[in-house]
C-alpha positions in Angstrom: 59.8 53.2 74.9 61.9 50.8 76.9 62.4 51.8 80.6 63.9 48.6 81.9 65.3 45.4 80.4 62.9 43.3 82.4 59.6 42.9 80.6 57.5 42.9 83.8 59.0 46.1 85.2 58.7 47.7 81.8 55.0 46.7 81.5 54.2 48.0 85.0 55.8 51.4 84.3 53.9 51.7 81.0 50.7 50.9 83.0 51.5 53.6 85.5 52.0 56.1 82.7 48.5 55.3 81.5 47.1 55.8 85.0 48.3 59.4 85.2 51.9 59.1 86.4 54.6 61.1 84.6 58.3 60.5 84.3 60.3 63.3 85.9 63.8 61.9 85.5 65.4 58.9 83.9 69.0 58.3 84.8 70.0 55.3 86.9 66.7 55.6 88.7 63.4 56.4 87.1 61.5 59.1 89.0 57.7 59.0 88.5 55.3 61.7 89.7 51.6 61.2 90.3 49.0 63.9 89.6 48.7 64.5 93.4 52.4 65.4 93.6 53.7 62.1 95.0 57.1 61.1 93.7 58.5 57.6 93.7 61.9 56.2 92.5 62.5 53.0 90.7 66.0 51.5 90.2 66.5 50.4 86.7 69.1 47.8 87.5 67.8 44.3 87.0 69.7 41.7 89.1 67.6 38.6 88.8 67.7 37.5 92.4 66.4 40.7 93.9 64.2 42.0 91.0 61.0 40.1 91.8 61.1 41.3 95.4 61.8 44.9 94.3 59.0 44.8 91.9 56.5 43.5 94.6 57.6 46.3 97.0 57.4 48.9 94.2 53.8 47.8 93.3 52.8 47.9 97.0 54.2 51.4 97.4 52.4 52.6 94.2 49.2 51.1 95.4 49.5 52.9 98.8 50.2 56.2 97.1 47.3 55.9 94.7 44.9 55.0 97.6 45.7 58.3 99.3 44.2 60.3 96.3 
């Protein structure tokens, strides 16, 4: 399934799903929920200038949430 037009974001979301995250909602923002109950939002818009920074911040947030488990 395609979650985002950017291949890096799409690959990261697929990797999260393999690690136990579940998609709660998929409108303009994807809401992902971890097994421990943590929910995180990811904007699906992919403006090139800001996307790399958004992805880095998103990965850091996911890493912090997974460390709490």
